[in-house]
C-alpha positions in Angstrom: 0.0 0.0 0.0 1.5 3.4 -1.0 2.0 6.0 1.7 -0.7 8.6 2.1 -0.1 12.1 0.7 -1.7 14.1 3.5 0.7 17.1 3.4 -0.2 18.2 -0.1 -3.8 17.8 0.6 -3.6 20.0 3.6 -1.9 22.7 1.5 -4.6 22.5 -1.2 -7.4 22.7 1.4 -5.8 25.7 3.1 -5.2 27.4 -0.2 -8.8 27.0 -1.1 -10.0 28.2 2.3 -7.7 31.3 1.9 -9.1 32.0 -1.5 -12.6 31.6 -0.1 -12.1 34.3 2.5 -11.5 31.9 5.4 -7.8 32.6 5.9 -8.0 32.5 9.7 -9.2 28.9 9.5 -6.5 28.0 7.0 -3.8 29.4 9.3 -5.2 27.5 12.2 -5.2 24.3 10.3 -1.6 24.8 9.1 -0.5 25.4 12.7 -2.3 22.7 14.5 -2.9 19.8 12.2 0.8 18.8 11.5 1.7 18.5 15.2 -1.5 16.7 16.0 -0.8 14.3 13.2 2.8 13.7 14.5 1.5 13.0 18.0 -1.1 10.6 16.8 1.3 8.8 14.5 3.9 8.4 17.3 1.3 7.2 19.7 -0.3 4.7 17.4 2.7 3.4 15.5 5.0 2.8 18.5 2.1 2.2 21.0 3.5 4.9 23.3 1.8 6.5 26.3 0.5 10.0 26.4 3.5 11.6 28.0 6.0 9.7 25.8 4.2 10.7 22.7 3.9 14.3 23.8 7.6 14.9 24.7 8.7 13.1 21.5 6.4 15.3 19.5 7.8 18.4 21.1 11.3 17.3 20.4 10.5 16.3 16.8 9.0 19.8 16.2 12.0 21.4 17.8 14.4 19.5 15.6 12.3 20.1 12.4 12.1 23.8 13.2 15.9 24.0 13.8 16.6 22.2 10.5 14.2 24.6 8.7 15.9 27.7 10.2 19.3 26.4 9.2 18.0 25.8 5.7 16.7 29.3 5.5 19.9 30.8 6.8 21.9 28.7 4.3 19.7 30.0 1.4 20.1 33.6 2.6 23.8 33.3 2.9 24.1 31.7 -0.5 22.0 34.5 -2.1 24.3 37.2 -0.7 27.3 35.8 -2.6 
């Protein structure tokens, strides 16, 4: 079974909501759905408890955010040259 393509679907739904004048809902979905999905995936896949899933989700978000910021800094530095 191929993996689900949920991230592009979320982007499409949020884009359509934004074009439809519901940009506040689109931003809310973009902020809360990915962490909730990560939490539920960790909890279900590895059969973790509530606390274990929660702290691993927080750490996963922190690491992903750090990687994203490093990528943005790299792009900015490369564009200066």
